[in-house]
C-alpha positions as CSV (number, residue, x, y, z in Angstrom):
1,M,105.6,-102.5,-23.2
2,Q,103.4,-99.4,-23.5
3,S,104.9,-96.1,-24.5
4,T,103.5,-92.5,-24.2
5,Q,100.5,-92.2,-26.4
6,D,100.6,-90.0,-29.5
7,S,97.4,-88.1,-29.8
8,R,97.7,-87.9,-33.6
9,V,99.3,-91.1,-35.0
10,A,99.1,-94.6,-33.6
11,R,102.2,-96.7,-34.2
12,V,103.4,-100.3,-33.6
13,N,107.2,-100.4,-33.1
14,G,107.5,-97.1,-34.9
15,I,105.3,-98.1,-37.9
16,A,102.2,-95.9,-38.4
17,I,98.8,-97.6,-38.4
18,S,96.8,-94.4,-38.6
19,G,97.0,-91.1,-40.3
20,P,97.4,-87.7,-38.4
21,D,93.9,-86.6,-39.6
22,E,92.1,-89.9,-38.7
23,D,89.9,-90.0,-35.6
24,L,89.5,-93.7,-35.2
25,P,87.7,-95.6,-32.4
26,Q,89.9,-97.8,-30.2
27,D,88.4,-101.0,-31.6
28,E,89.5,-100.1,-35.1
29,L,93.0,-99.1,-33.8
30,R,93.3,-102.4,-32.0
31,N,92.3,-104.3,-35.1
32,R,95.0,-102.4,-37.1
33,A,97.5,-103.0,-34.3
34,C,96.8,-106.7,-34.2
35,T,97.3,-107.0,-38.0
36,E,100.6,-105.0,-37.8
37,L,101.9,-107.1,-34.9
38,L,101.3,-110.2,-36.9
39,R,102.7,-108.7,-40.1
40,Q,105.9,-107.8,-38.3
41,A,106.0,-111.2,-36.6
42,A,105.7,-112.8,-40.1
43,Q,108.7,-110.8,-41.3
44,K,110.8,-111.9,-38.2
45,A,109.9,-115.5,-38.9
46,G,111.2,-115.1,-42.5
47,L,107.7,-115.7,-44.0
48,L,107.4,-112.2,-45.4
49,S,109.9,-110.0,-47.2
50,A,111.5,-107.2,-45.1
51,D,110.6,-104.8,-47.9
52,D,106.9,-105.3,-47.3
53,T,105.3,-102.2,-45.9
54,Q,102.1,-101.4,-44.0
55,S,100.0,-98.5,-45.1
56,A,98.7,-96.0,-42.5
57,D,95.1,-96.8,-43.5
58,G,95.4,-100.3,-42.2
59,L,95.6,-102.1,-45.5
60,I,98.1,-104.9,-46.1
61,S,99.5,-106.5,-49.2
62,E,98.3,-109.9,-50.5
63,E,101.7,-111.3,-49.6
64,A,101.4,-110.1,-46.0
65,A,97.9,-111.7,-45.7
66,V,99.2,-115.0,-46.9
67,A,102.3,-114.8,-44.6
68,I,100.0,-114.0,-41.6
69,D,97.8,-117.0,-42.3
70,T,100.9,-119.2,-42.5
71,L,102.3,-117.7,-39.2
72,I,99.1,-118.3,-37.4
73,G,98.9,-121.8,-38.6
74,Q,102.4,-122.4,-37.2
75,A,102.1,-120.5,-33.9
76,V,98.5,-121.2,-32.9
77,Q,97.9,-124.9,-32.2
78,V,94.4,-126.0,-31.3
79,P,93.8,-129.5,-29.8
80,E,90.9,-131.6,-31.0
81,P,88.0,-131.4,-28.4
82,S,87.3,-134.6,-26.5
83,E,84.1,-136.5,-26.7
84,E,83.4,-135.6,-23.1
85,A,83.9,-131.9,-23.7
86,C,81.6,-132.0,-26.7
87,R,78.9,-133.7,-24.8
88,R,79.2,-131.2,-21.9
89,H,79.0,-128.3,-24.4
90,H,75.9,-129.8,-26.1
91,A,74.1,-130.3,-22.7
92,A,75.0,-126.7,-21.6
93,H,73.9,-125.0,-24.8
94,L,70.8,-126.9,-25.9
95,G,69.3,-123.7,-27.3
96,R,72.0,-123.6,-30.0
97,Y,71.1,-127.1,-31.2
98,T,67.3,-126.7,-31.2
99,V,65.4,-126.3,-34.5
100,G,62.0,-124.8,-35.0
101,Q,62.2,-122.3,-32.1
102,R,60.2,-119.2,-32.5
103,A,59.0,-116.4,-30.3
104,R,56.4,-113.7,-30.7
105,M,57.7,-110.5,-29.2
106,R,57.7,-106.8,-28.9
107,H,60.6,-104.4,-28.2
108,I,61.4,-100.8,-27.5
109,L,64.7,-99.8,-29.0
110,F,66.9,-97.0,-27.6
111,A,69.4,-96.7,-30.4
112,V,73.0,-95.8,-29.8
113,T,74.0,-93.3,-32.4
114,E,77.0,-91.1,-32.9
115,G,77.4,-88.5,-30.2
116,V,74.8,-90.0,-27.9
117,D,75.4,-90.0,-24.2
118,V,75.3,-93.8,-23.7
119,N,75.0,-93.6,-19.9
120,A,72.1,-91.2,-20.1
121,L,70.5,-93.4,-22.8
122,R,70.9,-96.5,-20.7
123,S,69.3,-94.7,-17.7
124,R,66.3,-93.7,-19.8
125,A,65.9,-97.3,-21.1
126,E,66.1,-98.7,-17.6
127,A,63.4,-96.2,-16.4
128,V,61.1,-97.4,-19.3
129,L,61.8,-101.0,-18.4
130,V,60.6,-100.4,-14.9
131,E,57.6,-98.6,-16.1
132,V,56.4,-101.4,-18.5
133,R,57.1,-104.1,-15.9
134,A,55.4,-102.4,-12.9
135,H,51.9,-102.0,-14.3
136,A,48.6,-103.0,-12.7
137,D,46.7,-106.1,-13.7
138,G,44.8,-105.5,-16.9
139,E,47.0,-102.6,-18.0
140,D,49.4,-102.8,-20.9
141,P,51.7,-99.7,-21.1
142,F,54.1,-101.4,-23.6
143,P,52.5,-100.2,-26.9
144,E,52.3,-96.6,-25.8
145,A,55.9,-96.6,-24.4
146,A,57.1,-98.1,-27.7
147,R,55.3,-95.5,-29.8
148,A,56.7,-92.7,-27.6
149,C,60.3,-94.0,-27.1
150,S,61.4,-96.6,-29.6
151,N,63.8,-95.8,-32.4
152,C,62.6,-98.8,-34.4
153,P,60.0,-98.7,-37.2
154,S,58.0,-101.3,-35.2
155,S,57.1,-98.4,-32.8
156,E,54.2,-97.6,-35.1
157,R,52.8,-101.1,-34.2
158,G,53.4,-100.7,-30.5
159,G,56.8,-102.4,-30.8
160,D,55.3,-105.6,-32.3
161,L,57.9,-107.7,-34.1
162,G,55.7,-110.7,-34.7
163,W,57.1,-114.2,-34.7
164,L,60.9,-114.5,-35.1
165,A,63.3,-117.4,-35.2
166,P,66.9,-117.2,-33.8
167,E,68.4,-116.9,-37.3
168,E,66.3,-113.9,-38.1
169,V,67.8,-111.7,-35.4
170,V,71.3,-110.6,-34.5
171,P,73.2,-113.1,-32.3
172,E,73.2,-111.0,-29.1
173,F,69.5,-110.6,-29.4
174,A,69.0,-114.3,-30.0
175,R,71.1,-115.3,-27.0
176,A,69.0,-113.2,-24.7
177,I,65.7,-114.6,-25.9
178,F,66.0,-118.2,-27.2
179,G,66.8,-121.4,-25.3
180,Q,64.9,-120.4,-22.2
181,P,61.3,-120.4,-21.0
182,D,60.7,-116.8,-19.9
183,I,57.5,-115.2,-20.9
184,G,56.7,-111.5,-20.4
185,V,59.0,-108.4,-20.2
186,L,62.6,-109.6,-19.7
187,P,63.9,-108.3,-16.4
188,R,67.0,-106.7,-17.9
189,L,67.9,-104.6,-20.9
190,V,69.3,-106.4,-23.9
191,H,72.3,-104.7,-25.4
192,S,72.8,-105.3,-29.1
193,R,74.9,-103.6,-31.8
194,F,71.8,-101.3,-32.3
195,G,71.4,-100.1,-28.8
196,F,69.4,-101.0,-25.7
197,H,66.2,-103.1,-26.0
198,V,63.3,-103.5,-23.7
199,I,61.9,-106.9,-24.8
200,D,58.5,-108.5,-24.1
201,V,58.2,-112.2,-25.1
202,Q,54.5,-112.9,-25.6
203,E,54.6,-116.5,-26.8
204,R,57.1,-119.2,-27.5
205,E,57.3,-122.3,-29.6
206,A,60.0,-124.5,-28.0
207,G,61.2,-126.4,-31.1
208,T,63.0,-129.7,-31.0
209,V,66.4,-130.4,-29.5
210,L,68.7,-132.2,-31.9
211,P,70.4,-135.2,-30.3
212,F,74.1,-135.0,-29.7
213,E,74.8,-137.7,-32.2
214,E,73.3,-135.6,-35.0
215,V,75.3,-132.5,-34.2
216,R,78.6,-134.0,-32.9
217,A,80.6,-132.4,-35.8
218,T,79.0,-129.0,-35.3
219,V,79.7,-129.1,-31.6
220,A,83.3,-130.0,-32.2
221,A,83.7,-127.3,-34.7
222,S,82.3,-124.7,-32.3
223,L,84.7,-125.8,-29.6
224,R,87.7,-125.7,-32.0
225,Q,86.7,-122.2,-33.0
226,Q,86.5,-121.1,-29.3
227,S,89.9,-122.6,-28.6
228,F,91.4,-121.0,-31.7
229,A,90.0,-117.6,-30.8
230,T,91.5,-117.9,-27.3
231,A,94.8,-119.1,-28.5
232,L,95.1,-116.4,-31.2
233,R,94.2,-113.7,-28.7
234,Q,96.9,-115.0,-26.3
235,Y,99.4,-115.0,-29.1
236,V,98.7,-111.5,-30.2
237,A,98.8,-110.4,-26.5
238,L,102.3,-111.9,-26.2
239,L,103.4,-110.0,-29.3
240,A,101.9,-106.8,-27.9
241,G,103.7,-107.3,-24.6
242,H,107.1,-107.2,-26.4
243,A,106.2,-104.3,-28.7
244,T,106.3,-100.5,-28.4
245,L,102.8,-99.2,-28.9
246,E,101.8,-95.6,-29.4
247,G,98.3,-94.2,-29.5
248,V,96.5,-97.5,-29.1
249,D,95.2,-99.2,-26.0
250,M,95.7,-103.0,-26.5
251,D,93.1,-104.2,-24.0
252,M,92.9,-107.8,-25.4
253,A,89.6,-108.5,-23.7
254,D,88.0,-106.0,-26.1
255,T,90.1,-106.7,-29.1
256,P,88.4,-108.2,-32.2
257,L,90.2,-111.0,-33.8
258,V,92.3,-110.2,-36.8
259,Q,90.6,-110.7,-40.1
């Protein structure tokens, strides 16, 4: 159950997970709360001494880390994915199992930095997206827009990033670009850890799709990891539902998995 939030100190069942002078983002508080919920569950399960303590800076003892791993191994069971499920996954995500893909692209980065008004930044990025897409034949406003607006060093080259492969960019960037045939300015902004991107894909090299038989083990491992992540999130949500939480919003949809 959720208790009245404490504006200075976040706690899990009365145990502090932040200091009174810390101003932590909610994702960091949720991470600490997940760890503390598991630490306390390990103590209840007899896997960790009752004398073990959690520090307010989120650090745990080596004994607690081992006990949490043991607890998760006992509480989170992941079934082996079936052959049918693996084949469906492979067919639905061919881009992940393609080698030799490359794309020549340009981008305009609207960087999300501390204190920035994200909604205003997104609106500005969307306006530039419309501008570079709605140009007359023969015109190319992209380089000028990149030089004027982009927070990336590539702005000096009109946003040119050259040829890049999926493994050379952050995952959220790769998911938006690779494994599909689109050429030209993408119709929607791409949101990465760096901010909002307006992306122009100029050329593609499709690469070669690896047959299922060659990547069966990789596909199965990916499905096991997905199942494990879901099961662990559900387990931590169950622990949170029976805990008294102060100063932390345990929205499990946005909660990173415990380290």
